[in-house]
C-alpha positions in Angstrom: -197.3 63.7 -107.6 -194.3 63.8 -110.0 -191.9 61.3 -111.6 -189.6 59.9 -108.9 -192.2 60.3 -106.2 -193.3 57.4 -103.9 -197.0 56.7 -103.9 -198.5 55.4 -100.6 -201.5 53.1 -101.3 -203.8 52.2 -98.4 -204.2 48.5 -99.0 -203.1 45.1 -97.8 -204.4 43.4 -100.9 -201.3 42.0 -102.7 -203.1 41.9 -106.0 -204.0 45.5 -105.9 -200.5 46.4 -104.8 -199.1 44.6 -107.9 -201.5 46.4 -110.2 -200.7 49.9 -108.8 -197.0 49.2 -108.8 -197.2 48.2 -112.5 -199.2 51.3 -113.4 -197.1 53.8 -111.5 -193.8 52.1 -112.3 -194.3 53.0 -116.0 -194.4 56.7 -114.8 -191.1 56.2 -112.8 -192.9 56.2 -109.5 -192.6 53.7 -106.7 -195.5 52.2 -104.8 -195.5 51.4 -101.1 -198.4 50.0 -99.2 -199.7 49.0 -95.8 -197.3 46.1 -95.9 -194.6 48.7 -95.5 -196.3 50.3 -92.5 -197.3 47.2 -90.4 -198.0 49.2 -87.2 -200.9 51.2 -88.7 -204.3 49.9 -87.6 -206.7 48.5 -90.1 -209.4 50.9 -91.3 -213.0 49.7 -90.7 -214.7 49.8 -94.1 -218.2 50.5 -92.9 -219.3 52.9 -95.7 -222.4 52.1 -97.8 -220.7 53.1 -101.1 -217.3 52.4 -102.6 -216.6 56.2 -102.5 -217.2 56.4 -98.8 -214.8 53.6 -98.0 -212.1 54.9 -100.3 -212.3 58.4 -98.8 -212.2 57.0 -95.2 -209.2 54.8 -95.9 -207.2 57.5 -97.7 -207.9 60.2 -95.1 -207.3 58.0 -92.1 -203.9 56.6 -93.3 -202.8 60.0 -94.7 -203.4 61.7 -91.4 -201.6 59.0 -89.6 -198.5 59.2 -91.9 -198.6 62.9 -92.7 -198.3 62.0 -96.4 -200.7 62.0 -99.4 -202.3 58.6 -99.6 -204.2 56.8 -102.4 -207.0 54.4 -101.5 -209.1 52.2 -103.6 -212.4 50.6 -102.9 -213.8 48.3 -105.5 -216.1 45.4 -106.0 -218.4 43.3 -108.1 -222.0 44.0 -108.7 -224.0 41.0 -110.1 -227.3 41.9 -111.8 -229.1 38.7 -110.9 -228.1 39.1 -107.2 -229.5 42.6 -107.0 -226.1 44.2 -107.1 -224.4 41.9 -104.5 -221.8 41.5 -103.3 -221.1 45.2 -103.9 -219.2 46.9 -101.0 -219.0 43.5 -99.3 -217.1 41.9 -102.2 -213.9 41.2 -100.3 -215.8 39.7 -97.3 -218.7 38.1 -99.1 -218.2 34.7 -97.6 -217.9 36.0 -94.0 -215.2 36.4 -91.5 -211.8 35.1 -92.8 -213.1 35.3 -96.4 -210.7 34.2 -99.1 -210.9 34.6 -102.9 -211.8 30.9 -103.2 -214.5 31.0 -100.6 -216.0 34.2 -102.1 -216.1 32.7 -105.6 -217.6 29.5 -104.2 -220.4 31.4 -102.5 -221.1 33.5 -105.6 -221.4 30.4 -107.8 -223.7 28.7 -105.2 -226.0 31.8 -105.2 -226.1 32.0 -109.0 -226.6 28.3 -109.4 -229.7 28.4 -107.1 -231.3 31.2 -109.2 -230.3 29.7 -112.6 -232.0 26.4 -111.6 -235.3 28.3 -111.3 -235.6 29.5 -114.9 -234.5 28.9 -118.5 -231.1 27.7 -119.7 -228.5 30.4 -119.6 -226.3 31.4 -122.6 -223.4 29.1 -123.3 -220.0 29.7 -124.8 -218.5 27.3 -127.3 -216.7 25.2 -124.7 -220.0 24.8 -122.7 -219.2 27.4 -120.1 -222.5 29.1 -119.0 -223.0 32.8 -118.6 -225.1 33.1 -115.4 -225.6 36.9 -115.1 -224.5 40.3 -116.3 -222.1 41.9 -113.9 -219.9 44.9 -113.4 -216.6 45.6 -111.7 -216.5 49.1 -110.1 -213.6 51.0 -108.6 -213.4 54.3 -106.8 -210.0 55.9 -106.1 -209.5 58.7 -103.6 -206.2 60.5 -103.1 -206.1 62.6 -99.9 -203.5 65.2 -99.2 -203.5 66.1 -95.5 -201.5 69.3 -96.1 -204.2 70.7 -98.4 -207.0 68.8 -96.7 -208.3 67.9 -100.1 -209.4 64.8 -102.1 -208.9 64.0 -105.8 -211.2 61.2 -106.8 -212.1 59.1 -109.9 -214.2 56.1 -110.8 -213.9 53.3 -113.3 -216.3 50.5 -114.5 -216.1 47.5 -116.7 -219.1 45.3 -117.7 -219.1 41.6 -118.3 -220.7 38.3 -117.3 -220.4 35.8 -114.5 -219.4 32.3 -115.6 -220.3 29.0 -114.0 -216.7 27.9 -113.7 -213.3 29.7 -113.3 -211.0 30.3 -116.3 -207.4 31.6 -116.2 -204.7 31.8 -113.5 -204.0 35.5 -113.5 -205.6 38.4 -111.6 -207.2 37.9 -108.2 -210.6 38.1 -106.5 -213.5 37.3 -108.9 -211.4 37.7 -112.0 -211.5 34.0 -113.0 -215.3 34.1 -113.1 -215.7 37.4 -114.9 -216.1 37.0 -118.7 -215.5 39.8 -121.2 -217.3 39.3 -124.5 -215.2 41.9 -126.2 -212.0 39.9 -125.3 -213.5 36.4 -125.5 -211.7 35.7 -122.3 -212.1 36.0 -118.5 -210.4 38.8 -116.7 -208.0 36.2 -115.3 -206.9 35.2 -118.8 -205.7 38.7 -119.7 -202.1 39.8 -119.4 -201.3 42.6 -116.9 -201.1 45.1 -119.8 -204.4 44.0 -121.3 -206.2 44.1 -117.9 -204.7 47.5 -117.1 -206.0 48.9 -120.3 -209.7 47.9 -119.8 -210.2 47.2 -116.1 -212.2 49.2 -113.7 -209.1 50.0 -111.7 -207.0 50.8 -114.7 -209.7 53.1 -116.1 -210.1 54.9 -112.7 -206.3 55.3 -112.4 -206.0 56.9 -115.9 -208.7 59.4 -114.9 -207.1 60.1 -111.5 -203.7 60.8 -113.1 -205.4 63.3 -115.5 -206.9 65.1 -112.6 -203.6 65.1 -110.7 -201.9 66.7 -113.7 -204.5 69.4 -113.9 -204.2 70.2 -110.2 -200.4 70.6 -110.2 
């Protein structure tokens, strides 16, 4: 990929589209997504790992379009929930899941566990930190002409709070607290989030690999 190119991203998640558009826009590249190809069928994300799902989405869409396609699979792993919701992060609350319903279920599960043991750590405003957690992102770029993948992964560690903070971001961002920032992921600016997030970190690594492969 070079400056001026259009990047096809295999997602219908508007939040992810915004983040990719912001990152690639700084390189003079335009992002299009599955919103621009409404006739393509949805890809069943039935892999057991983020990497498996990212590869499947990238390859399926790339072969359908005959173009290189970038796919992301990412999610939240909460220590006290044994790594859940993991690859089921986007559909944690079941069919028709929304960010609000997913966050509500997560808080319910953590509240049930917290009630069984000692008082969790609290922030100055009384917000409770219920569990350590990590956001993980795997990116896979598939070129159907070369029949080859370029892949990367990013991770950011934090804590799950007992209440949402901030109006930015999407998904579990309002519940994900970063001690290094003293804020939730949803309280960061786009630039700040891009610099430290799992997706931002994975994207930087992917662009390095793309540059080497050219």
